[in-house]
MOPAC internal coordinates of N, CA, C and O (Angstrom, degrees):
PM7 1SCF
backbone

  N    0.0000 0     0.00 0     0.00 0    0    0    0
  C    1.4462 1     0.00 0     0.00 0    1    0    0
  C    1.5066 1   109.97 1     0.00 0    2    1    0
  O    1.2310 1   120.40 1   -17.99 1    3    2    1
  N    1.3165 1   116.84 1   162.01 1    3    2    1
  C    1.4721 1   121.93 1   177.37 1    5    3    2
  C    1.5296 1   112.34 1  -122.74 1    6    5    3
  O    1.2310 1   120.78 1    17.81 1    7    6    5
  N    1.2899 1   116.12 1  -162.19 1    7    6    5
  C    1.4187 1   118.55 1  -178.01 1    9    7    6
  C    1.5272 1   111.86 1   -71.57 1   10    9    7
  O    1.2310 1   119.36 1   153.44 1   11   10    9
  N    1.3637 1   118.83 1   -26.56 1   11   10    9
  C    1.3817 1   121.37 1  -171.44 1   13   11   10
  C    1.5659 1   115.32 1  -126.34 1   14   13   11
  O    1.2310 1   121.36 1   168.38 1   15   14   13
  N    1.3437 1   115.00 1   -11.62 1   15   14   13
  C    1.4831 1   117.22 1   179.08 1   17   15   14
  C    1.5024 1   111.75 1  -139.35 1   18   17   15
  O    1.2310 1   121.15 1   -20.68 1   19   18   17
  N    1.2974 1   115.40 1   159.32 1   19   18   17
  C    1.4665 1   122.33 1   176.11 1   21   19   18
  C    1.5663 1   108.48 1  -133.54 1   22   21   19
  O    1.2310 1   121.38 1   -51.99 1   23   22   21
  N    1.2991 1   114.96 1   128.01 1   23   22   21
  C    1.4915 1   121.35 1   179.66 1   25   23   22
  C    1.5419 1   107.94 1  -107.76 1   26   25   23
  O    1.2310 1   120.43 1   -43.79 1   27   26   25
  N    1.3253 1   116.78 1   136.21 1   27   26   25
  C    1.4499 1   119.59 1  -179.87 1   29   27   26
  C    1.5211 1   108.23 1  -143.82 1   30   29   27
  O    1.2310 1   122.08 1   -26.54 1   31   30   29
  N    1.3647 1   113.63 1   153.46 1   31   30   29
  C    1.4724 1   120.67 1   176.67 1   33   31   30
  C    1.5394 1   107.03 1  -108.15 1   34   33   31
  O    1.2310 1   121.67 1   -49.21 1   35   34   33
  N    1.2818 1   114.42 1   130.79 1   35   34   33
  C    1.5336 1   121.82 1   175.65 1   37   35   34
  C    1.5268 1   107.58 1  -109.57 1   38   37   35
  O    1.2310 1   121.46 1   -49.44 1   39   38   37
  N    1.3245 1   114.82 1   130.56 1   39   38   37
  C    1.4364 1   123.15 1   172.47 1   41   39   38
  C    1.5596 1   106.42 1  -111.50 1   42   41   39
  O    1.2310 1   122.30 1   -65.56 1   43   42   41
  N    1.3371 1   113.21 1   114.44 1   43   42   41
  C    1.4853 1   119.02 1  -167.20 1   45   43   42
  C    1.5581 1   109.25 1  -119.88 1   46   45   43
  O    1.2310 1   119.59 1   -47.16 1   47   46   45
  N    1.3199 1   118.38 1   132.84 1   47   46   45
  C    1.4378 1   125.54 1  -176.80 1   49   47   46
  C    1.5558 1   107.01 1   -88.74 1   50   49   47
  O    1.2310 1   123.24 1   -40.45 1   51   50   49
  N    1.3676 1   111.39 1   139.55 1   51   50   49
  C    1.4189 1   119.72 1   176.41 1   53   51   50
  C    1.5500 1   112.76 1   -53.73 1   54   53   51
  O    1.2310 1   120.34 1   -40.95 1   55   54   53
  N    1.3170 1   116.96 1   139.05 1   55   54   53
  C    1.4425 1   120.57 1  -175.48 1   57   55   54
  C    1.5020 1   117.38 1    93.33 1   58   57   55
  O    1.2310 1   120.57 1   163.51 1   59   58   57
  N    1.2857 1   116.52 1   -16.49 1   59   58   57
  C    1.4758 1   121.28 1  -177.18 1   61   59   58
  C    1.5920 1   108.13 1   -71.97 1   62   61   59
  O    1.2310 1   122.09 1   -35.81 1   63   62   61
  N    1.2721 1   113.60 1   144.19 1   63   62   61
  C    1.4785 1   118.62 1   175.55 1   65   63   62
  C    1.5237 1   104.95 1  -118.92 1   66   65   63
  O    1.2310 1   120.86 1   -52.31 1   67   66   65
  N    1.3323 1   115.96 1   127.69 1   67   66   65
  C    1.4572 1   125.43 1   171.39 1   69   67   66
  C    1.5594 1   106.55 1   -94.72 1   70   69   67
  O    1.2310 1   119.84 1   -77.65 1   71   70   69
  N    1.2957 1   117.91 1   102.35 1   71   70   69
  C    1.4714 1   118.75 1  -173.60 1   73   71   70
  C    1.5713 1   115.38 1   -59.32 1   74   73   71
  O    1.2310 1   121.32 1   -24.64 1   75   74   73
  N    1.3235 1   115.09 1   155.36 1   75   74   73
  C    1.4623 1   115.84 1   178.68 1   77   75   74
  C    1.5489 1   111.30 1   -60.76 1   78   77   75
  O    1.2310 1   122.40 1   -41.60 1   79   78   77
  N    1.2921 1   113.02 1   138.40 1   79   78   77
  C    1.4868 1   119.44 1  -176.97 1   81   79   78
  C    1.5593 1   107.14 1  -157.71 1   82   81   79
  O    1.2310 1   121.20 1    -4.88 1   83   82   81
  N    1.2822 1   115.31 1   175.12 1   83   82   81
  C    1.4826 1   121.65 1   172.99 1   85   83   82
  C    1.4873 1   110.50 1  -147.02 1   86   85   83
  O    1.2310 1   120.64 1   -20.84 1   87   86   85
  N    1.2932 1   116.39 1   159.16 1   87   86   85
  C    1.4778 1   121.37 1   178.31 1   89   87   86
  C    1.4874 1   108.33 1  -156.11 1   90   89   87
  O    1.2310 1   120.74 1   -12.47 1   91   90   89
  N    1.3399 1   116.19 1   167.53 1   91   90   89
  C    1.4895 1   119.05 1  -174.97 1   93   91   90
  C    1.5680 1   114.75 1   -84.27 1   94   93   91
  O    1.2310 1   119.59 1  -163.56 1   95   94   93
  N    1.3392 1   118.38 1    16.44 1   95   94   93
  C    1.4470 1   123.58 1  -173.81 1   97   95   94
  C    1.5579 1   109.99 1  -103.75 1   98   97   95
  O    1.2310 1   119.39 1   -37.96 1   99   98   97
  N    1.3125 1   118.76 1   142.04 1   99   98   97
  C    1.4395 1   121.88 1   165.32 1  101   99   98
  C    1.5350 1   103.66 1   -76.39 1  102  101   99
  O    1.2310 1   120.71 1   -44.70 1  103  102  101
  N    1.3758 1   116.25 1   135.30 1  103  102  101
  C    1.4264 1   122.89 1  -179.57 1  105  103  102
  C    1.4816 1   113.31 1  -128.20 1  106  105  103
  O    1.2310 1   120.61 1   -64.81 1  107  106  105
  N    1.3514 1   116.44 1   115.19 1  107  106  105
  C    1.4665 1   120.78 1   179.36 1  109  107  106
  C    1.5477 1   109.10 1  -112.14 1  110  109  107
  O    1.2310 1   120.81 1   -48.86 1  111  110  109
  N    1.3075 1   116.05 1   131.14 1  111  110  109
  C    1.4451 1   119.06 1  -176.02 1  113  111  110
  C    1.5174 1   115.53 1  -129.70 1  114  113  111
  O    1.2310 1   121.80 1   -20.14 1  115  114  113
  N    1.3349 1   114.17 1   159.86 1  115  114  113
  C    1.4533 1   123.31 1  -178.27 1  117  115  114
  C    1.5263 1   106.53 1  -138.68 1  118  117  115
  O    1.2310 1   119.38 1   -52.38 1  119  118  117
  N    1.3287 1   118.78 1   127.62 1  119  118  117
  C    1.4580 1   121.33 1   177.14 1  121  119  118
  C    1.4939 1   110.94 1   -91.19 1  122  121  119
  O    1.2310 1   121.08 1   -63.30 1  123  122  121
  N    1.3210 1   115.54 1   116.70 1  123  122  121
  C    1.4858 1   121.61 1  -177.32 1  125  123  122
  C    1.5760 1   109.22 1   -86.42 1  126  125  123
  O    1.2310 1   120.92 1   139.27 1  127  126  125
  N    1.3016 1   115.84 1   -40.73 1  127  126  125
  C    1.4251 1   121.19 1  -174.09 1  129  127  126
  C    1.5335 1   111.01 1  -149.77 1  130  129  127
  O    1.2310 1   119.84 1   -35.96 1  131  130  129
  N    1.3092 1   117.90 1   144.04 1  131  130  129
  C    1.4679 1   119.75 1   171.81 1  133  131  130
  C    1.5274 1   110.82 1    98.28 1  134  133  131
  O    1.2310 1   120.36 1    18.83 1  135  134  133
  N    1.3009 1   116.92 1  -161.17 1  135  134  133
  C    1.4970 1   126.36 1  -179.13 1  137  135  134
  C    1.5140 1   108.96 1  -143.64 1  138  137  135
  O    1.2310 1   122.04 1   -47.85 1  139  138  137
  N    1.3782 1   113.70 1   132.15 1  139  138  137
  C    1.4317 1   118.56 1   174.62 1  141  139  138
  C    1.5726 1   105.92 1  -126.31 1  142  141  139
  O    1.2310 1   121.00 1   -28.06 1  143  142  141
  N    1.2933 1   115.70 1   151.94 1  143  142  141
  C    1.4779 1   123.21 1   167.12 1  145  143  142
  C    1.5617 1   105.73 1  -111.25 1  146  145  143
  O    1.2310 1   121.70 1   -72.37 1  147  146  145
  N    1.3983 1   114.36 1   107.63 1  147  146  145
  C    1.3689 1   119.92 1  -176.15 1  149  147  146
  C    1.5222 1   107.50 1   -96.91 1  150  149  147
  O    1.2310 1   122.44 1   -37.08 1  151  150  149
  N    1.3498 1   112.93 1   142.92 1  151  150  149
  C    1.4772 1   120.42 1   168.85 1  153  151  150
  C    1.5496 1   106.82 1  -114.24 1  154  153  151
  O    1.2310 1   121.21 1   -61.04 1  155  154  153
  N    1.2470 1   115.29 1   118.96 1  155  154  153
  C    1.5050 1   123.06 1   179.88 1  157  155  154
  C    1.5138 1   107.98 1  -124.79 1  158  157  155
  O    1.2310 1   119.45 1   -69.47 1  159  158  157
  N    1.2730 1   118.65 1   110.53 1  159  158  157
  C    1.4955 1   120.39 1  -173.31 1  161  159  158
  C    1.5155 1   107.52 1    63.35 1  162  161  159
  O    1.2310 1   121.30 1    52.83 1  163  162  161
  N    1.2880 1   115.12 1  -127.17 1  163  162  161
  C    1.4948 1   120.68 1  -177.50 1  165  163  162
  C    1.5533 1   112.15 1   -98.09 1  166  165  163
  O    1.2310 1   120.31 1  -174.43 1  167  166  165
  N    1.3576 1   117.02 1     5.57 1  167  166  165
  C    1.4472 1   120.58 1  -175.40 1  169  167  166
  C    1.5604 1   110.10 1  -107.28 1  170  169  167
  O    1.2310 1   122.33 1   -29.46 1  171  170  169
  N    1.3780 1   113.14 1   150.54 1  171  170  169
  C    1.4777 1   119.80 1   171.29 1  173  171  170
  C    1.5046 1   109.22 1  -114.88 1  174  173  171
  O    1.2310 1   121.53 1   -36.81 1  175  174  173
  N    1.2683 1   114.68 1   143.19 1  175  174  173
  C    1.5039 1   121.02 1  -179.20 1  177  175  174
  C    1.5502 1   107.65 1  -133.26 1  178  177  175
  O    1.2310 1   121.10 1   -55.88 1  179  178  177
  N    1.3384 1   115.49 1   124.12 1  179  178  177
  C    1.4744 1   118.06 1   170.67 1  181  179  178
  C    1.5080 1   106.89 1   -90.05 1  182  181  179
  O    1.2310 1   120.59 1   -59.71 1  183  182  181
  N    1.3373 1   116.48 1   120.29 1  183  182  181
  C    1.4579 1   121.08 1  -178.03 1  185  183  182
  C    1.4760 1   113.65 1  -105.42 1  186  185  183
  O    1.2310 1   121.31 1   -28.38 1  187  186  185
  N    1.3154 1   115.11 1   151.62 1  187  186  185
  C    1.4949 1   125.36 1   177.35 1  189  187  186
  C    1.4899 1   107.94 1  -127.70 1  190  189  187
  O    1.2310 1   118.77 1   -12.62 1  191  190  189
  N    1.3286 1   119.95 1   167.38 1  191  190  189
  C    1.4744 1   122.14 1   177.42 1  193  191  190
  C    1.5052 1   112.12 1   -53.57 1  194  193  191
  O    1.2310 1   120.52 1   -48.06 1  195  194  193
  N    1.3055 1   116.61 1   131.94 1  195  194  193
  C    1.4572 1   119.23 1  -179.26 1  197  195  194
  C    1.5272 1   112.75 1   101.98 1  198  197  195
  O    1.2310 1   119.35 1   163.80 1  199  198  197
  N    1.3068 1   118.84 1   -16.20 1  199  198  197
  C    1.3956 1   125.03 1   176.11 1  201  199  198
  C    1.5397 1   112.41 1   -74.82 1  202  201  199
  O    1.2310 1   120.59 1   -31.53 1  203  202  201
  N    1.2775 1   116.48 1   148.47 1  203  202  201
  C    1.4776 1   119.55 1   176.53 1  205  203  202
  C    1.5857 1   107.56 1  -133.76 1  206  205  203
  O    1.2310 1   121.17 1   -11.17 1  207  206  205
  N    1.2988 1   115.38 1   168.83 1  207  206  205
  C    1.4593 1   126.31 1   179.07 1  209  207  206
  C    1.4660 1   114.49 1  -155.02 1  210  209  207
  O    1.2310 1   121.42 1   -19.27 1  211  210  209
  N    1.2931 1   114.89 1   160.73 1  211  210  209
  C    1.4825 1   120.53 1   178.76 1  213  211  210
  C    1.5561 1   105.95 1  -139.93 1  214  213  211
  O    1.2310 1   120.79 1   -52.49 1  215  214  213
  N    1.2866 1   116.10 1   127.51 1  215  214  213
  C    1.4735 1   122.29 1  -177.87 1  217  215  214
  C    1.5303 1   105.71 1  -118.00 1  218  217  215
  O    1.2310 1   122.28 1   -60.98 1  219  218  217
  N    1.3115 1   113.23 1   119.02 1  219  218  217
  C    1.4962 1   118.62 1   178.71 1  221  219  218
  C    1.5253 1   112.32 1   -68.22 1  222  221  219
  O    1.2310 1   119.64 1   -24.87 1  223  222  221
  N    1.2687 1   118.30 1   155.13 1  223  222  221
  C    1.4511 1   122.30 1   179.26 1  225  223  222
  C    1.5969 1   109.94 1   -55.37 1  226  225  223
  O    1.2310 1   122.23 1   -37.64 1  227  226  225
  N    1.2784 1   113.34 1   142.36 1  227  226  225
  C    1.4515 1   124.00 1   174.30 1  229  227  226
  C    1.5829 1   113.79 1    69.54 1  230  229  227
  O    1.2310 1   119.25 1  -168.87 1  231  230  229
  N    1.2840 1   119.04 1    11.13 1  231  230  229
  C    1.4898 1   123.26 1   178.71 1  233  231  230
  C    1.5233 1   107.57 1   -88.67 1  234  233  231
  O    1.2310 1   120.42 1   -49.12 1  235  234  233
  N    1.3145 1   116.79 1   130.88 1  235  234  233
  C    1.4670 1   119.57 1  -178.26 1  237  235  234
  C    1.5823 1   107.07 1   -71.37 1  238  237  235
  O    1.2310 1   122.41 1   -42.96 1  239  238  237
  N    1.3496 1   113.00 1   137.04 1  239  238  237
  C    1.4603 1   117.18 1  -177.27 1  241  239  238
  C    1.5226 1   110.39 1  -156.19 1  242  241  239
  O    1.2310 1   119.86 1   -21.15 1  243  242  241
  N    1.3076 1   117.86 1   158.85 1  243  242  241
  C    1.4676 1   123.37 1   174.75 1  245  243  242
  C    1.4874 1   108.31 1  -165.26 1  246  245  243
  O    1.2310 1   120.66 1     6.31 1  247  246  245
  N    1.3728 1   116.34 1  -173.69 1  247  246  245
  C    1.4617 1   117.99 1  -175.22 1  249  247  246
  C    1.5401 1   107.66 1  -156.83 1  250  249  247
  O    1.2310 1   122.16 1   -25.22 1  251  250  249
  N    1.3217 1   113.47 1   154.78 1  251  250  249
  C    1.4272 1   124.83 1   171.24 1  253  251  250
  C    1.5358 1   105.55 1  -120.02 1  254  253  251
  O    1.2310 1   120.87 1   -52.81 1  255  254  253
  N    1.3238 1   115.94 1   127.19 1  255  254  253
  C    1.4769 1   121.85 1  -175.37 1  257  255  254
  C    1.5466 1   104.99 1   -89.74 1  258  257  255
  O    1.2310 1   119.36 1   -70.13 1  259  258  257
  N    1.3499 1   118.83 1   109.87 1  259  258  257
  C    1.4624 1   124.13 1  -175.99 1  261  259  258
  C    1.5109 1   107.96 1   -78.70 1  262  261  259
  O    1.2310 1   119.79 1   125.94 1  263  262  261
  N    1.3893 1   118.00 1   -54.06 1  263  262  261
  C    1.4365 1   124.13 1   179.33 1  265  263  262
  C    1.5885 1   107.17 1  -121.28 1  266  265  263
  O    1.2310 1   120.94 1   -21.49 1  267  266  265
  N    1.3386 1   115.82 1   158.51 1  267  266  265
  C    1.4492 1   117.00 1   171.80 1  269  267  266
  C    1.4902 1   108.27 1   -48.39 1  270  269  267
  O    1.2310 1   119.59 1   -49.52 1  271  270  269
  N    1.3747 1   118.39 1   130.48 1  271  270  269
  C    1.4229 1   122.21 1  -169.72 1  273  271  270
  C    1.5231 1   112.77 1  -138.93 1  274  273  271
  O    1.2310 1   122.25 1   -24.96 1  275  274  273
  N    1.3662 1   113.30 1   155.04 1  275  274  273
  C    1.4293 1   120.07 1   172.16 1  277  275  274
  C    1.5122 1   107.55 1  -127.33 1  278  277  275
  O    1.2310 1   119.82 1   -53.45 1  279  278  277
  N    1.3423 1   117.94 1   126.55 1  279  278  277
  C    1.4287 1   123.07 1  -178.22 1  281  279  278
  C    1.5408 1   108.06 1  -128.98 1  282  281  279
  O    1.2310 1   120.06 1   -40.65 1  283  282  281
  N    1.3141 1   117.49 1   139.35 1  283  282  281
  C    1.4167 1   124.41 1   172.08 1  285  283  282
  C    1.5438 1   108.26 1  -103.98 1  286  285  283
  O    1.2310 1   120.90 1   -49.36 1  287  286  285
  N    1.3098 1   115.89 1   130.64 1  287  286  285
  C    1.4882 1   119.82 1   178.89 1  289  287  286
  C    1.5027 1   112.50 1  -133.14 1  290  289  287
  O    1.2310 1   121.79 1   -34.51 1  291  290  289
  N    1.2989 1   114.17 1   145.49 1  291  290  289
  C    1.4945 1   121.36 1   178.99 1  293  291  290
  C    1.5092 1   105.94 1  -119.49 1  294  293  291
  O    1.2310 1   121.93 1   -45.54 1  295  294  293
  N    1.3377 1   113.91 1   134.46 1  295  294  293
  C    1.4270 1   122.72 1  -178.94 1  297  295  294
  C    1.5334 1   111.38 1  -116.86 1  298  297  295
  O    1.2310 1   119.44 1   -46.05 1  299  298  297
  N    1.3018 1   118.67 1   133.95 1  299  298  297
  C    1.4964 1   123.06 1   175.35 1  301  299  298
  C    1.5111 1   108.21 1  -134.69 1  302  301  299
  O    1.2310 1   120.09 1   -46.29 1  303  302  301
  N    1.3569 1   117.43 1   133.71 1  303  302  301
  C    1.4589 1   123.32 1   -12.24 1  305  303  302
  C    1.5308 1   114.74 1   -65.92 1  306  305  303
  O    1.2310 1   121.27 1     0.59 1  307  306  305
  N    1.3024 1   115.17 1  -179.41 1  307  306  305
  C    1.4979 1   121.44 1  -179.74 1  309  307  306
  C    1.5122 1   110.40 1   -52.85 1  310  309  307
  O    1.2310 1   121.07 1   -47.47 1  311  310  309
  N    1.3287 1   115.55 1   132.53 1  311  310  309
  C    1.5210 1   120.20 1   173.22 1  313  311  310
  C    1.5379 1   106.47 1   -85.67 1  314  313  311
  O    1.2310 1   120.75 1   -74.35 1  315  314  313
  N    1.2780 1   116.17 1   105.65 1  315  314  313
  C    1.4671 1   119.55 1  -179.24 1  317  315  314
  C    1.5051 1   112.72 1   -63.40 1  318  317  315
  O    1.2310 1   120.42 1   153.34 1  319  318  317
  N    1.3937 1   116.80 1   -26.66 1  319  318  317
  C    1.4723 1   119.57 1  -178.99 1  321  319  318
  C    1.5493 1   110.52 1   -73.43 1  322  321  319
  O    1.2310 1   118.78 1   170.76 1  323  322  321
  N    1.3566 1   119.94 1    -9.24 1  323  322  321
  C    1.4083 1   122.91 1   174.29 1  325  323  322
  C    1.5318 1   115.29 1   -97.03 1  326  325  323
  O    1.2310 1   119.92 1   173.05 1  327  326  325
  N    1.3339 1   117.75 1    -6.95 1  327  326  325
  C    1.4494 1   120.43 1  -178.25 1  329  327  326
  C    1.4764 1   113.38 1   -70.61 1  330  329  327
  O    1.2310 1   119.19 1   -31.56 1  331  330  329
  N    1.2947 1   119.14 1   148.44 1  331  330  329
  C    1.4890 1   122.38 1   179.26 1  333  331  330
  C    1.5177 1   106.74 1   -68.78 1  334  333  331
  O    1.2310 1   121.98 1   -27.18 1  335  334  333
  N    1.3585 1   113.81 1   152.82 1  335  334  333
  C    1.5001 1   119.87 1   176.60 1  337  335  334
  C    1.4823 1   110.42 1   146.66 1  338  337  335
  O    1.2310 1   121.03 1    -6.73 1  339  338  337
  N    1.2960 1   115.64 1   173.27 1  339  338  337
  C    1.4756 1   120.64 1  -178.67 1  341  339  338
  C    1.5248 1   110.83 1   -67.84 1  342  341  339
  O    1.2310 1   121.70 1   -32.23 1  343  342  341
  N    1.3483 1   114.36 1   147.77 1  343  342  341
  C    1.4092 1   121.06 1   175.52 1  345  343  342
  C    1.5496 1   114.66 1    68.20 1  346  345  343
  O    1.2310 1   120.36 1  -159.22 1  347  346  345
  N    1.3199 1   116.91 1    20.78 1  347  346  345
  C    1.4669 1   120.52 1  -178.42 1  349  347  346
  C    1.4992 1   107.98 1  -119.60 1  350  349  347
  O    1.2310 1   120.10 1   180.00 1  351  350  349

């Protein structure tokens, strides 16, 4: 992570549901492997490897993991709750 952004890799199992939520971070993602069905605001997007997305701060979003997947996501500003350390 840097002074303004944090990059993370998510490994997601097929069948998992990431419930609708929102946060004050801009979130940009890239699907490396698998398939996700993303809900961003009122729209749904079926993603495949090579697809990317950007979610503005405070927009409600969630995902359904269709196949075992790997996604890379960047958050700005840095999500302190994702930083390594004790009690995290």
